[in-house]
Phi, psi and omega in degrees: 000139182289144178279150176286149172288157174290159182304320182288339180276346179289150175292154182300321181295322180293315178300319180297319179295317179296316180295324177294333179269003176093013178261112180274174178301316180296318178298316181299313182289336177284343177095026179299139177302139186253006184303316180294320181289333179276351182090016182256009183291310178237097178230169178302333178286335175248094188307146180281135181301152181303130178088351180281154180286132178279126178303143186305321183289345179255000186297318180298313179297314182297315179295320178296321186279318189245350183251016172288133178298141180228130182277136180225142176262107183260178177301332182260010180116196184277140179215146175260130183240148170234170183057047179259131182294164181300317180297317180292326175299322177300314182293322179296315178298319178296324178295317177298320177297321179292322177298315179299315180295321179294313184292322184254009179062220180263025179244137173275116187298331183282325187247345182070019181252159179303136180256122182257118173260098186298334184272354182240122183258347184269198180284148178290343178287336181251012185297333183278347184298330183292346182262000185297323184263355184277144172233150180238137178256134178191173178255119181291143179261121182284169179302326182270006179090003179281153179260136174271182178283158178300129183223165174257137180235141177257147180286148172282121182236356179285117183302321180294320179294323179293318178294321177296318178297321181299320186257008184291336179264007180287133183270130176265107185295330180296330181285349180280335185251139178280143175278119179249127182266000000 
Protein backbone atom coordinates (compact mmCIF):
# COMPACT_ATOMS: atom_id res chain seq x y z
CA UNK A 1 0.00 0.00 0.00
CA UNK A 2 1.29 3.44 -0.87
CA UNK A 3 2.32 5.74 1.95
CA UNK A 4 0.52 8.99 2.47
CA UNK A 5 2.24 12.25 1.75
CA UNK A 6 2.88 14.53 4.68
CA UNK A 7 0.36 17.31 5.30
CA UNK A 8 2.82 19.93 4.09
CA UNK A 9 3.49 17.99 0.88
CA UNK A 10 -0.20 18.09 -0.16
CA UNK A 11 -1.32 20.66 -2.69
CA UNK A 12 -3.16 23.65 -1.26
CA UNK A 13 -6.39 22.67 -3.05
CA UNK A 14 -6.26 19.16 -1.57
CA UNK A 15 -5.70 20.49 1.96
CA UNK A 16 -8.60 22.90 1.49
CA UNK A 17 -10.90 20.07 0.31
CA UNK A 18 -9.92 17.88 3.27
CA UNK A 19 -10.45 20.70 5.74
CA UNK A 20 -13.81 21.49 4.16
CA UNK A 21 -14.83 17.87 4.71
CA UNK A 22 -13.82 18.06 8.38
CA UNK A 23 -10.40 16.37 8.18
CA UNK A 24 -7.89 18.41 10.17
CA UNK A 25 -4.10 18.17 9.99
CA UNK A 26 -4.08 16.03 13.16
CA UNK A 27 -6.77 13.70 11.73
CA UNK A 28 -4.84 13.36 8.47
CA UNK A 29 -1.59 12.53 10.24
CA UNK A 30 -3.43 10.07 12.49
CA UNK A 31 -4.51 8.14 9.36
CA UNK A 32 -8.25 8.87 9.27
CA UNK A 33 -9.94 7.31 6.17
CA UNK A 34 -10.26 9.92 3.42
CA UNK A 35 -12.99 8.39 1.25
CA UNK A 36 -15.60 10.87 2.46
CA UNK A 37 -13.26 13.83 2.03
CA UNK A 38 -12.36 12.74 -1.49
CA UNK A 39 -16.03 12.48 -2.47
CA UNK A 40 -16.02 8.67 -2.69
CA UNK A 41 -18.26 7.93 0.28
CA UNK A 42 -21.52 7.78 -1.69
CA UNK A 43 -20.92 7.18 -5.39
CA UNK A 44 -22.62 4.91 -7.94
CA UNK A 45 -19.84 2.39 -7.32
CA UNK A 46 -20.82 2.35 -3.65
CA UNK A 47 -24.58 1.86 -3.87
CA UNK A 48 -26.81 4.15 -1.92
CA UNK A 49 -28.77 2.41 0.86
CA UNK A 50 -32.44 1.71 0.17
CA UNK A 51 -34.56 4.77 0.83
CA UNK A 52 -31.60 7.18 0.95
CA UNK A 53 -31.63 10.30 -1.19
CA UNK A 54 -29.60 10.02 -4.40
CA UNK A 55 -27.20 12.97 -4.73
CA UNK A 56 -28.24 15.25 -7.56
CA UNK A 57 -25.03 14.74 -9.52
CA UNK A 58 -25.63 10.95 -9.62
CA UNK A 59 -29.37 10.98 -10.42
CA UNK A 60 -28.97 10.60 -14.18
CA UNK A 61 -26.60 7.64 -13.75
CA UNK A 62 -28.76 6.10 -11.01
CA UNK A 63 -31.96 6.42 -13.04
CA UNK A 64 -30.26 4.97 -16.11
CA UNK A 65 -28.87 2.07 -14.13
CA UNK A 66 -31.67 1.13 -11.74
CA UNK A 67 -34.91 2.68 -12.99
CA UNK A 68 -35.18 1.01 -16.35
CA UNK A 69 -38.41 -0.97 -16.34
CA UNK A 70 -37.82 -4.71 -16.05
CA UNK A 71 -40.39 -7.39 -16.83
CA UNK A 72 -40.94 -10.09 -14.23
CA UNK A 73 -43.20 -13.13 -14.18
CA UNK A 74 -44.79 -13.21 -10.72
CA UNK A 75 -47.25 -15.58 -9.08
CA UNK A 76 -50.02 -13.24 -10.28
CA UNK A 77 -48.78 -12.85 -13.84
CA UNK A 78 -46.51 -10.49 -15.69
CA UNK A 79 -45.52 -7.16 -14.12
CA UNK A 80 -43.12 -4.35 -15.06
CA UNK A 81 -40.91 -3.14 -12.19
CA UNK A 82 -38.64 -0.15 -11.64
CA UNK A 83 -36.22 0.65 -8.79
CA UNK A 84 -35.00 -2.94 -8.74
CA UNK A 85 -31.60 -3.53 -7.14
CA UNK A 86 -28.74 -5.06 -9.07
CA UNK A 87 -29.02 -8.35 -7.17
CA UNK A 88 -32.76 -8.58 -7.82
CA UNK A 89 -32.19 -7.77 -11.51
CA UNK A 90 -29.81 -10.72 -11.56
CA UNK A 91 -32.48 -13.02 -10.11
CA UNK A 92 -35.12 -11.81 -12.56
CA UNK A 93 -32.81 -12.49 -15.50
CA UNK A 94 -31.93 -15.92 -14.13
CA UNK A 95 -35.63 -16.69 -13.72
CA UNK A 96 -36.29 -15.86 -17.38
CA UNK A 97 -33.38 -18.12 -18.36
CA UNK A 98 -34.80 -20.89 -16.17
CA UNK A 99 -38.23 -20.51 -17.79
CA UNK A 100 -36.62 -20.77 -21.22
CA UNK A 101 -34.63 -23.83 -20.16
CA UNK A 102 -37.75 -25.46 -18.67
CA UNK A 103 -39.92 -24.80 -21.72
CA UNK A 104 -37.38 -25.87 -24.30
CA UNK A 105 -35.56 -28.50 -22.27
CA UNK A 106 -31.91 -28.75 -23.12
CA UNK A 107 -32.51 -27.54 -26.68
CA UNK A 108 -32.19 -24.01 -27.91
CA UNK A 109 -35.37 -23.54 -29.97
CA UNK A 110 -33.74 -21.06 -32.34
CA UNK A 111 -30.70 -23.11 -33.29
CA UNK A 112 -31.68 -26.67 -32.40
CA UNK A 113 -28.39 -27.07 -30.55
CA UNK A 114 -27.78 -28.17 -26.98
CA UNK A 115 -28.37 -25.33 -24.54
CA UNK A 116 -25.94 -25.28 -21.66
CA UNK A 117 -27.05 -23.64 -18.43
CA UNK A 118 -23.73 -23.49 -16.61
CA UNK A 119 -25.38 -22.53 -13.33
CA UNK A 120 -27.79 -25.49 -13.26
CA UNK A 121 -26.55 -29.00 -12.67
CA UNK A 122 -29.88 -30.76 -12.14
CA UNK A 123 -32.79 -31.77 -14.35
CA UNK A 124 -34.52 -29.12 -16.44
CA UNK A 125 -37.81 -30.27 -14.91
CA UNK A 126 -36.71 -28.97 -11.48
CA UNK A 127 -34.89 -25.86 -12.67
CA UNK A 128 -37.62 -23.53 -11.33
CA UNK A 129 -37.47 -24.88 -7.77
CA UNK A 130 -34.58 -22.61 -6.80
CA UNK A 131 -36.87 -19.56 -7.19
CA UNK A 132 -39.67 -20.73 -4.88
CA UNK A 133 -38.42 -18.94 -1.77
CA UNK A 134 -37.00 -15.83 -3.43
CA UNK A 135 -38.71 -12.45 -3.40
CA UNK A 136 -37.85 -9.37 -5.41
CA UNK A 137 -38.55 -5.80 -4.31
CA UNK A 138 -39.56 -3.17 -6.82
CA UNK A 139 -42.13 -0.56 -7.74
CA UNK A 140 -44.76 -1.82 -10.21
CA UNK A 141 -45.33 0.26 -13.30
CA UNK A 142 -49.03 0.75 -14.04
CA UNK A 143 -50.72 0.61 -17.46
CA UNK A 144 -50.89 4.42 -17.46
CA UNK A 145 -47.22 4.80 -16.51
CA UNK A 146 -47.91 5.49 -12.84
CA UNK A 147 -45.66 4.03 -10.18
CA UNK A 148 -46.98 1.94 -7.34
CA UNK A 149 -45.46 1.62 -3.88
CA UNK A 150 -42.40 -0.54 -3.25
CA UNK A 151 -43.60 -4.14 -2.93
CA UNK A 152 -42.23 -7.67 -2.65
CA UNK A 153 -42.96 -10.07 -5.51
CA UNK A 154 -42.59 -13.84 -5.66
CA UNK A 155 -41.54 -15.66 -8.82
CA UNK A 156 -43.95 -17.87 -10.76
CA UNK A 157 -42.54 -21.37 -10.31
CA UNK A 158 -45.55 -23.60 -11.04
CA UNK A 159 -44.74 -25.40 -14.32
CA UNK A 160 -48.42 -25.67 -15.33
CA UNK A 161 -48.98 -21.95 -14.74
CA UNK A 162 -45.87 -21.10 -16.77
CA UNK A 163 -47.05 -23.21 -19.70
CA UNK A 164 -50.50 -21.62 -19.51
CA UNK A 165 -48.90 -18.15 -19.45
CA UNK A 166 -46.74 -19.09 -22.43
CA UNK A 167 -49.71 -20.00 -24.60
CA UNK A 168 -52.31 -17.52 -23.31
CA UNK A 169 -51.75 -15.14 -26.23
CA UNK A 170 -51.90 -17.88 -28.84
CA UNK A 171 -54.57 -17.22 -31.41
CA UNK A 172 -56.97 -20.02 -32.29
CA UNK A 173 -57.73 -19.50 -35.98
CA UNK A 174 -60.78 -21.77 -35.90
CA UNK A 175 -62.50 -19.39 -33.51
CA UNK A 176 -62.20 -16.56 -36.06
CA UNK A 177 -64.53 -18.16 -38.62
CA UNK A 178 -68.19 -18.92 -38.18
CA UNK A 179 -69.38 -22.39 -38.90
CA UNK A 180 -71.89 -22.18 -41.68
CA UNK A 181 -73.91 -25.30 -42.43
